[in-house]
C-alpha positions as CSV (number, residue, x, y, z in Angstrom):
1,M,-35.1,95.4,-153.1
2,A,-35.5,92.4,-155.4
3,L,-31.7,92.0,-155.3
4,V,-31.8,91.7,-151.5
5,R,-34.7,89.3,-151.7
6,D,-33.5,87.0,-154.5
7,G,-29.7,86.6,-154.1
8,S,-28.7,83.0,-153.3
9,P,-25.7,82.4,-151.1
10,G,-22.4,81.8,-152.9
11,S,-23.6,83.4,-156.2
12,K,-22.6,86.6,-157.9
13,V,-26.1,87.7,-157.1
14,A,-25.5,87.1,-153.5
15,N,-22.4,89.3,-153.5
16,A,-24.5,92.0,-155.1
17,A,-27.2,91.4,-152.5
18,A,-24.6,92.0,-149.8
19,G,-23.8,95.3,-151.4
20,A,-27.5,96.1,-151.7
21,A,-28.1,95.3,-148.0
22,G,-25.2,97.5,-147.1
23,A,-26.5,100.3,-149.2
24,L,-29.9,100.0,-147.5
25,C,-28.2,100.2,-144.1
26,N,-26.6,103.5,-145.1
27,L,-29.8,104.8,-146.6
28,A,-31.8,104.1,-143.4
29,R,-29.3,105.7,-141.1
30,N,-30.9,108.6,-139.4
31,H,-33.6,109.0,-142.0
32,G,-37.2,108.1,-141.4
33,E,-38.5,108.9,-144.8
34,R,-36.1,106.6,-146.5
35,S,-36.8,103.9,-143.9
36,A,-40.5,104.3,-144.8
37,S,-39.6,103.7,-148.5
38,I,-37.6,100.6,-147.6
39,A,-40.6,99.2,-145.7
40,A,-43.1,100.1,-148.4
41,A,-41.0,98.2,-150.9
42,G,-41.1,95.0,-148.8
43,G,-37.7,95.6,-147.4
44,I,-38.3,94.5,-143.9
45,E,-39.2,91.0,-144.8
46,A,-36.4,90.8,-147.3
47,L,-33.8,92.1,-144.8
48,V,-35.0,89.7,-142.1
49,A,-34.7,86.8,-144.6
50,L,-31.2,87.9,-145.3
51,V,-30.3,88.0,-141.6
52,R,-31.7,84.5,-141.3
53,D,-30.4,82.8,-144.4
54,G,-27.9,85.1,-146.2
55,S,-24.1,84.9,-146.4
56,P,-22.1,86.4,-143.6
57,A,-21.7,89.7,-145.5
58,N,-25.4,89.8,-146.3
59,K,-26.2,89.3,-142.6
60,V,-24.1,92.2,-141.5
61,G,-25.7,94.7,-143.9
62,A,-29.2,93.5,-143.3
63,A,-28.9,93.6,-139.5
64,G,-27.5,97.1,-139.7
65,A,-30.4,98.2,-141.9
66,L,-32.9,96.8,-139.5
67,G,-31.2,98.5,-136.6
68,H,-31.3,101.9,-138.2
69,M,-34.9,101.5,-139.2
70,S,-35.7,100.6,-135.5
71,L,-34.1,103.8,-134.3
72,N,-35.9,105.9,-137.0
73,G,-39.4,105.1,-135.7
74,D,-41.1,102.7,-133.3
75,H,-43.7,101.9,-135.9
76,W,-41.2,99.7,-137.8
77,K,-40.4,97.6,-134.7
78,P,-43.6,95.5,-134.8
79,S,-43.1,94.8,-138.5
80,I,-39.6,93.6,-137.9
81,A,-40.8,91.4,-135.0
82,S,-43.7,89.9,-137.0
83,A,-41.4,89.1,-139.9
84,G,-39.3,87.0,-137.5
85,G,-36.6,89.6,-137.1
86,I,-36.0,89.2,-133.4
87,H,-35.4,85.4,-133.5
88,A,-33.1,85.9,-136.6
89,L,-31.1,88.6,-134.8
90,V,-30.8,86.6,-131.6
91,A,-29.5,83.7,-133.6
92,L,-27.0,85.9,-135.3
93,V,-25.7,87.2,-132.0
94,R,-25.4,83.6,-130.9
95,N,-23.9,82.0,-133.9
96,G,-22.7,84.6,-136.4
97,M,-19.3,85.8,-137.5
98,P,-17.8,88.6,-135.4
99,T,-19.1,91.4,-137.5
100,G,-22.5,89.8,-137.7
101,K,-22.7,89.5,-134.0
102,A,-21.9,93.2,-133.6
103,A,-24.5,94.3,-136.1
104,A,-27.2,92.1,-134.6
105,A,-26.4,93.3,-131.1
106,N,-26.8,96.9,-132.3
107,A,-30.1,96.0,-133.9
108,L,-31.4,94.4,-130.7
109,C,-30.2,97.5,-128.8
110,S,-32.3,99.6,-131.1
111,L,-35.4,97.4,-130.9
112,S,-35.3,97.3,-127.1
113,Y,-34.8,101.0,-126.6
114,N,-37.7,102.4,-124.6
115,D,-39.9,99.5,-125.6
116,A,-41.1,97.0,-123.0
117,G,-42.8,94.8,-125.6
118,M,-39.8,94.4,-127.8
119,S,-37.6,93.8,-124.7
120,A,-40.0,91.0,-123.6
121,S,-39.8,89.4,-127.1
122,I,-36.0,89.6,-127.1
123,A,-35.8,87.9,-123.7
124,A,-38.3,85.2,-124.8
125,A,-36.2,84.5,-127.9
126,G,-33.1,83.7,-125.8
127,G,-31.6,87.2,-126.3
128,I,-30.4,87.6,-122.7
129,E,-28.3,84.5,-122.8
130,A,-26.9,85.5,-126.2
131,L,-26.1,89.0,-125.2
132,V,-24.4,88.1,-121.9
133,A,-22.3,85.6,-123.8
134,L,-21.2,88.4,-126.2
135,V,-20.4,90.7,-123.3
136,R,-18.3,87.9,-121.7
137,D,-16.6,86.5,-124.7
138,G,-16.7,89.1,-127.4
139,S,-14.3,91.8,-128.5
140,P,-14.5,95.6,-127.8
141,D,-16.4,96.5,-130.9
142,K,-19.3,94.2,-129.8
143,W,-19.3,94.8,-126.0
144,A,-20.9,98.2,-125.9
145,A,-23.9,97.3,-128.1
146,A,-24.6,94.1,-126.1
147,A,-24.2,96.0,-122.8
148,V,-26.6,98.7,-123.8
149,A,-29.1,96.1,-125.0
150,L,-28.8,94.5,-121.5
151,Y,-29.4,97.9,-120.0
152,N,-32.6,98.3,-122.0
153,L,-33.8,94.8,-121.0
154,A,-33.1,95.3,-117.3
155,H,-34.9,98.7,-117.2
156,N,-37.7,98.6,-114.6
157,H,-38.1,94.9,-115.0
158,G,-37.2,92.5,-112.1
159,E,-37.8,89.3,-114.0
160,R,-35.5,90.2,-116.9
161,S,-32.9,91.5,-114.4
162,A,-33.1,88.2,-112.6
163,S,-32.5,86.4,-115.9
164,I,-29.4,88.5,-116.6
165,A,-28.0,87.7,-113.2
166,A,-28.8,84.0,-113.5
167,V,-26.7,83.6,-116.6
168,G,-23.6,85.4,-115.2
169,G,-24.5,88.8,-116.5
170,I,-23.4,90.7,-113.4
171,E,-19.9,89.2,-113.4
172,A,-19.6,89.9,-117.1
173,L,-20.7,93.5,-116.8
174,V,-18.4,94.2,-113.8
175,A,-15.5,92.8,-115.8
176,L,-16.5,95.2,-118.6
177,V,-16.6,98.2,-116.3
178,R,-13.1,97.3,-115.1
179,D,-11.4,96.3,-118.4
180,G,-13.6,97.4,-121.4
181,S,-13.3,100.2,-123.9
182,P,-14.5,103.6,-122.8
183,D,-17.9,103.2,-124.5
184,S,-18.4,99.7,-123.2
185,K,-17.6,100.9,-119.6
186,V,-20.4,103.4,-119.9
187,A,-22.8,100.9,-121.2
188,A,-21.9,98.2,-118.6
189,A,-22.2,100.7,-115.7
190,G,-25.6,101.7,-117.0
191,A,-26.7,98.1,-117.0
192,L,-25.4,97.6,-113.5
193,F,-27.3,100.7,-112.4
194,N,-30.6,99.2,-113.7
195,L,-29.8,95.8,-112.1
196,A,-29.0,97.4,-108.7
197,R,-32.2,99.6,-108.9
198,S,-34.4,96.6,-109.6
199,H,-33.5,94.4,-106.5
200,G,-31.2,94.6,-103.5
201,E,-30.0,91.1,-104.2
202,W,-28.3,92.2,-107.4
203,S,-26.5,95.0,-105.4
204,A,-25.0,92.3,-103.2
205,S,-24.0,90.3,-106.3
206,I,-22.4,93.4,-107.9
207,A,-20.3,94.0,-104.7
208,A,-19.3,90.3,-104.5
209,A,-18.1,90.4,-108.2
210,G,-15.8,93.4,-107.4
211,G,-18.2,95.9,-108.8
212,I,-17.7,98.5,-106.1
213,E,-14.0,98.9,-106.8
214,A,-14.6,99.0,-110.6
215,L,-17.4,101.6,-110.3
216,V,-15.4,103.8,-108.0
217,A,-12.5,103.7,-110.5
218,L,-14.9,104.7,-113.3
219,V,-16.3,107.6,-111.2
220,R,-12.7,108.8,-110.7
221,D,-11.3,108.3,-114.1
222,G,-14.1,107.7,-116.6
223,S,-15.7,109.9,-119.2
224,P,-18.5,112.3,-118.0
225,V,-21.2,109.9,-119.1
226,G,-19.4,107.0,-117.5
227,Q,-18.9,108.9,-114.3
228,A,-22.6,109.6,-114.1
229,A,-23.6,106.0,-114.8
230,A,-21.1,104.6,-112.2
231,A,-22.2,107.1,-109.6
232,G,-25.8,106.2,-110.2
233,A,-24.9,102.5,-109.8
234,L,-23.1,103.2,-106.5
235,A,-26.0,105.1,-105.2
236,H,-28.2,102.1,-105.6
237,V,-25.6,99.6,-104.4
238,S,-25.2,101.7,-101.2
239,L,-28.9,101.7,-100.3
240,T,-29.8,100.0,-97.0
241,D,-26.5,98.1,-96.6
242,N,-23.8,99.4,-94.3
243,N,-21.2,96.8,-95.4
244,R,-21.5,98.0,-99.0
245,K,-21.3,101.6,-97.9
246,A,-18.1,100.8,-96.0
247,S,-16.7,99.1,-99.0
248,I,-17.4,102.2,-101.2
249,A,-15.6,104.4,-98.7
250,A,-12.7,102.0,-98.4
251,A,-12.3,101.9,-102.2
252,G,-11.9,105.7,-102.2
253,G,-15.5,106.4,-103.2
254,I,-16.1,109.4,-101.0
255,N,-13.3,111.4,-102.5
256,A,-14.2,110.4,-106.0
257,L,-17.9,111.3,-105.5
258,V,-17.1,114.6,-103.9
259,A,-14.8,115.4,-106.8
260,L,-17.6,114.6,-109.2
261,V,-20.0,116.9,-107.4
262,C,-17.4,119.6,-107.7
263,N,-16.3,119.1,-111.3
264,G,-18.7,116.8,-113.1
265,M,-21.4,117.3,-115.7
266,P,-24.9,118.0,-114.4
267,A,-26.0,114.3,-114.6
268,G,-22.8,113.2,-112.8
269,K,-23.2,115.9,-110.1
270,A,-26.7,114.7,-109.4
271,A,-25.8,111.0,-109.3
272,A,-22.8,111.7,-107.1
273,A,-24.9,113.8,-104.7
274,N,-27.4,111.0,-104.4
275,A,-24.6,108.5,-103.6
276,L,-23.1,110.8,-101.0
277,G,-26.6,111.2,-99.4
278,N,-26.9,107.4,-99.1
279,L,-23.4,107.1,-97.6
280,A,-24.0,109.8,-95.1
281,Y,-27.4,108.5,-93.9
282,S,-27.3,107.6,-90.2
283,D,-23.5,107.2,-90.1
284,A,-21.4,109.7,-88.3
285,G,-18.1,108.3,-89.5
286,R,-18.8,108.5,-93.2
287,S,-20.5,111.9,-92.7
288,A,-17.3,113.1,-91.2
289,S,-15.3,111.7,-94.1
290,I,-17.6,113.4,-96.6
291,A,-17.1,116.7,-94.7
292,A,-13.3,116.2,-94.6
293,A,-13.2,115.7,-98.3
294,G,-14.9,119.0,-99.0
295,G,-18.3,117.5,-99.5
296,I,-20.3,120.1,-97.6
297,E,-19.0,123.0,-99.7
298,A,-19.5,121.0,-102.9
299,L,-23.1,120.1,-102.0
300,V,-23.9,123.6,-100.9
301,A,-22.6,125.0,-104.2
302,L,-24.7,122.5,-106.0
303,V,-27.8,123.5,-104.1
304,I,-27.1,127.2,-104.9
305,D,-25.9,126.9,-108.5
306,G,-26.8,123.5,-109.9
307,S,-29.5,122.2,-112.2
308,P,-32.9,121.4,-110.7
309,G,-32.0,117.7,-110.6
310,G,-28.7,118.3,-109.0
311,Q,-30.1,120.7,-106.5
312,T,-32.7,118.1,-105.5
313,A,-30.0,115.4,-105.2
314,A,-27.8,117.6,-103.1
315,A,-30.6,118.6,-100.8
316,K,-32.2,115.2,-100.2
317,G,-31.1,112.5,-102.7
318,G,-32.1,111.9,-106.4
319,G,-30.5,111.9,-109.8
320,T,-30.7,109.2,-112.5
321,P,-27.9,108.9,-115.1
322,R,-28.8,109.3,-118.8
323,Q,-29.6,106.2,-120.7
324,P,-26.6,105.2,-122.8
325,A,-27.2,105.3,-126.6
326,C,-27.0,102.4,-128.9
327,P,-23.5,102.5,-130.6
C-alpha cells in the first residue's frame, strides 16, 4: 500500500505504483474480504490520491480498484466519497486519457448502483455532464459504463433526469441505442426507460430524437436484455400520447412486441405485454392490428403459462426491465 501512496509521477516508483494499483484492482474484484483488507491498510485514501494526482496508468488501476470495492459492499462507498473519490473520478471522466475515462465511468457506475446518496453526490460534482459527454463523444468500450451510470442517476429522480435531458443526454442515448455496441445499446435503452418513466416531457424528447424507431429496432433485433429494456422504454413512451403510439405502430412496433411476447425471455415478455396494453388502450385500430399480428394468442399464452410478472402484464399492464449491470 505504501507503494501506491508514495510513488511520484515519472519515477520508477511511479511505474511500480501503477503495477500495485492494478494488482489491487484485481485483488478487489468480486471479493469483499480482500476489499476490507485494502481499506484497513489505508488503501481507499491512497487510491483516491492516485486517481487525482497519479500518472495515466496509475489512474486506470486506482479507479478500477475503487470501482470493484464499491461493488463488493455499500459500506466502502462513504469512505470513497469522504476521501474525495467522487470528485476525482468525475474529473477523470472529464479530462482523463481514454482508458482512464472508461475506468472512472465504471467506478461511478458502481458507486451510483442502488444508492441515492452517491447518485446525488455524483450529480453535484458535475458527473452528469461528464458522463453525457462520454456517451456522446467516447468510444464503444466507454459508452456502456457511462450509460449505465446515467441509468442509475435517472432512477426515480426527476431532477437528475431533467439534468440529463438538459445537457443533451436524450439525444446521446438515442444515438447509442441506434449505433452502439450490444452492451451499450442495453445500457442506453435502460437509461431511456428511466427517463421516460420519470416525466412525460422526456418521452416526447425521446420520440423527437428518433428514439421510437431505435427502440423498436432493438426490440426486434437486440439481445434478450436489450429487448426487455427497449420494450420497457416503449411502454412508458406510449403512455397517454396517441401520436407516439401511432409512431410506434408505424415503425413496426406492434409486430416486434408481439414477437417478443411469443419468444422473449420472461422480462422481455412482461415489458412487451405492458407496451401492447398501452398501445391497445382506447384505440380500436391499434387493437385490431395487435390481434392481426397474433397478439391475442400470445397474450393468452402468457396469462396461462408465463411468470407472475408476465401474467400480470399480459392481463392488465406491468413489467419492469432488469437493471443493467455495470460492465
